[in-house]
C-alpha positions, -999 to 999 in steps of 0.1 A, spaced: -109 61 -708 -85 33 -703 -79 23 -667 -49 1 -673 -28 -8 -646 3 -32 -647 30 -53 -627 56 -57 -602 104 -90 -492 133 -106 -497 133 -144 -494 161 -165 -479 190 -172 -502 193 -206 -516 210 -222 -546 186 -223 -575 197 -241 -607 186 -221 -637 195 -239 -670 211 -220 -699 211 -187 -681 237 -162 -693 247 -129 -678 232 -112 -708 198 -128 -699 202 -113 -664 210 -79 -678 182 -81 -703 157 -90 -675 170 -61 -654 165 -37 -683 130 -51 -689 121 -46 -652 133 -10 -653 112 -4 -684 81 -20 -667 85 3 -638 85 33 -661 55 19 -679 37 14 -646 38 52 -640 26 60 -675 -3 35 -671 -13 49 -638 -16 84 -653 -41 69 -677 -58 49 -650 -65 76 -624 -101 86 -629 -100 120 -613 -76 132 -640 -98 117 -667 -128 134 -653 -111 168 -654 -105 171 -617 -80 200 -612 -63 221 -586 -78 247 -564 -48 266 -552 -64 284 -523 -74 252 -506 -51 222 -500 -64 189 -485 -45 158 -473 -63 135 -498 -91 144 -521 -117 172 -519 -145 177 -543 -166 208 -553 -200 204 -569 -218 231 -587 -250 220 -604 -240 190 -625 -203 201 -626 -175 192 -603 -138 198 -596 -113 185 -571 -79 187 -555 -60 154 -552 -30 153 -529 -28 115 -523 -46 84 -532 -43 46 -533 -51 25 -564 -61 -11 -560 -67 -33 -590 -88 -65 -590 -100 -61 -554 -109 -92 -533 -134 -93 -505 -107 -90 -478 -94 -58 -495 -128 -42 -497 -136 -51 -461 -103 -36 -449 -109 -3 -468 -146 1 -459 -140 -6 -422 -113 20 -420 -134 47 -438 -146 78 -420 -182 72 -431 -206 42 -434 -198 29 -468 -228 15 -488 -213 -3 -518 -231 0 -552 -254 -30 -557 -280 -39 -583 -257 -38 -613 -263 -60 -643 -255 -97 -639 -219 -104 -645 -206 -69 -637 -172 -70 -618 -154 -44 -597 -123 -37 -618 -106 -14 -593 -110 8 -563 -93 41 -556 -94 56 -521 -80 85 -501 -65 92 -476 -49 57 -472 -53 53 -434 -88 68 -430 -105 71 -464 -132 97 -469 -133 92 -507 -137 61 -527 -141 55 -564 -154 21 -574 -150 12 -611 -171 -15 -627 -167 -34 -659 -196 -52 -677 -197 -89 -682 -180 -86 -716 -153 -63 -701 -161 -36 -726 -185 -13 -708 -172 6 -678 -188 28 -652 -182 40 -617 -193 55 -584 -177 80 -561 -186 71 -525 -179 101 -503 -179 113 -468 -201 144 -470 -173 163 -452 -151 159 -483 -176 176 -506 -187 212 -510 -221 203 -525 -236 237 -532 -209 258 -547 -224 286 -568 -192 285 -589 -162 262 -590 -129 275 -575 -112 299 -598 -82 277 -607 -102 247 -616 -117 233 -648 -152 219 -646 -160 184 -657 -171 181 -693 -198 156 -685 -228 157 -661 -225 142 -627 -255 126 -611 -256 125 -573 -276 114 -544 -273 108 -506 -277 76 -487 -276 80 -449 -241 94 -442 -228 88 -477 -227 110 -508 -228 91 -541 -217 105 -575 -224 85 -606 -199 85 -634 -206 71 -669 -225 40 -655 -237 14 -680 -265 4 -656 -299 17 -644 -291 45 -619 -326 47 -605 -326 9 -597 -292 11 -581 -301 41 -560 -333 23 -548 -314 -9 -538 -286 10 -521 -311 31 -502 -327 -1 -489 -296 -18 -476 -271 -14 -448 -233 -11 -452 -227 -47 -441 -255 -60 -463 -241 -41 -493 -206 -55 -487 -220 -90 -486 -241 -84 -518 -210 -71 -536 -189 -102 -530 -200 -118 -563 -186 -87 -581 -152 -91 -564 -123 -114 -573 -117 -148 -556 -81 -150 -567 -51 -126 -567 -47 -113 -603 -13 -99 -612 -11 -80 -644 -35 -76 -673 -52 -110 -675 -78 -114 -701 -115 -118 -691 -116 -153 -706 -86 -164 -686 -97 -149 -653 -131 -166 -656 -114 -200 -663 -89 -194 -635 -116 -187 -609 -134 -219 -619 -102 -239 -616 -89 -224 -584 -96 -244 -552 -125 -229 -532 -102 -225 -502 -66 -214 -500 -48 -186 -518 -45 -187 -556 -26 -163 -577 -29 -157 -615 1 -145 -634 -3 -128 -668 23 -132 -695 44 -102 -684 47 -117 -649 56 -151 -664 83 -135 -684 98 -119 -652 104 -154 -637 139 -156 -653 151 -124 -637 135 -130 -603 150 -165 -601 184 -153 -611 183 -126 -584 167 -150 -558 137 -126 -554 101 -134 -548 72 -120 -569 55 -92 -552 18 -83 -551 17 -51 -571 -21 -48 -573 -21 -18 -549 0 14 -552 2 45 -530 5 79 -546 17 106 -522 27 143 -525 9 147 -558 20 181 -572 -9 205 -580 -5 225 -612 -27 249 -632 -35 219 -654 -45 196 -625 -27 170 -604 6 159 -619 5 122 -612 38 115 -630 57 135 -604 39 119 -574 58 96 -550 49 60 -558 50 33 -531 42 -4 -537 38 -24 -505 64 -51 -501 39 -79 -500 50 -113 -513 25 -129 -537 47 -159 -546 80 -168 -528 111 -181 -545 101 -217 -539 68 -211 -556 85 -195 -585 107 -225 -589 76 -247 -590 61 -226 -618 94 -228 -638 95 -266 -633 59 -269 -646 68 -249 -676 98 -271 -684 77 -302 -679 52 -289 -704 80 -284 -729 75 -246 -730 94 -216 -718 83 -182 -704 86 -167 -738 71 -195 -759 41 -203 -737 11 -182 -749 -5 -188 -716 -11 -174 -681 -3 -194 -650 -25 -201 -620 -6 -209 -588 -18 -225 -556 -3 -244 -527 -29 -269 -515 -6 -282 -487 29 -282 -474 40 -310 -497 31 -297 -531 23 -268 -554 -4 -269 -581 2 -250 -613 -23 -246 -642 -11 -233 -676 -42 -216 -691 -42 -208 -729 -47 -171 -735 -69 -177 -765 -90 -206 -779 -108 -234 -760 -79 -258 -754 -80 -272 -719 -56 -259 -692 -27 -281 -683 -25 -289 -645 7 -299 -628 16 -310 -592 51 -300 -582 68 -316 -552 77 -289 -526 110 -306 -517 124 -322 -549 105 -300 -574 96 -331 -594 66 -326 -616 35 -348 -622 8 -338 -647 -27 -341 -634 -62 -339 -649 -73 -303 -649 
């Protein structure tokens, strides 16, 4: 099951010189942005794990977020609202777990190199349901864990509600203190994970999971090889942002409209219609927080680094790592998407936007 998830605050207006920009380029960028927004919704429909697992509607009972029924090794659910967060960082997970209605023990003891690809939770303000999806060190294997407030689960249903479809696969479950855990398609040793989770506290599990979280903000669909290199290149302190090719290509349109680049890693789905075939995610209300990932000055710096490298947003088969080490400069790395060629590092003056190439 693919869990793809893709891209997308106003800044103060300023005059931004953009060479060789025609109105057709602006119109083209606008059309591309509209198409990306449509693709985001289609991608989310493929991404939401509850739909993939066969979670469907129970017409007689409606809940504000997610509610799950268990019957033997089968399960079903209603889904009224949820939040999807891709490439979570430690601060994200701390925010979600501290606001949860139950003591969250994060999955630990997974194979070395496993990373938390995304987290889904519901309701947004006080989560009683979380799904944590992992990817293996190669990025190929995937598995996940539902972490649930026991109040959001009917654990001993003799039959599933009449309007629901049972899961086609078996669900393993256990309880740890005030948390119910459901295991989905894991590529790891369930027994070992259960033992380690049972022997730790919520705060200890959060600390132990940090090496599976992301140290930089990742926008888009960056490849595993690039994200690994970007995390090694990024300064240990500060706030670094990695842009995939789609985000790089959006620079022209954003600069033309004097708009910043937003952090689209997290999306809120509300008022999800319930049908006889399950939640209809395509007709949900989608809300992306208006959080600025890179302001217009930072985007100018990236564009300047690209020009200095002799490349454009379309000709550069690369992804860009952005950081601002101090008030005087921006640092930009252009990281090849394939091959072993070194990344090119540039320092861009925050006032003049003059570019100096540095050793990566």
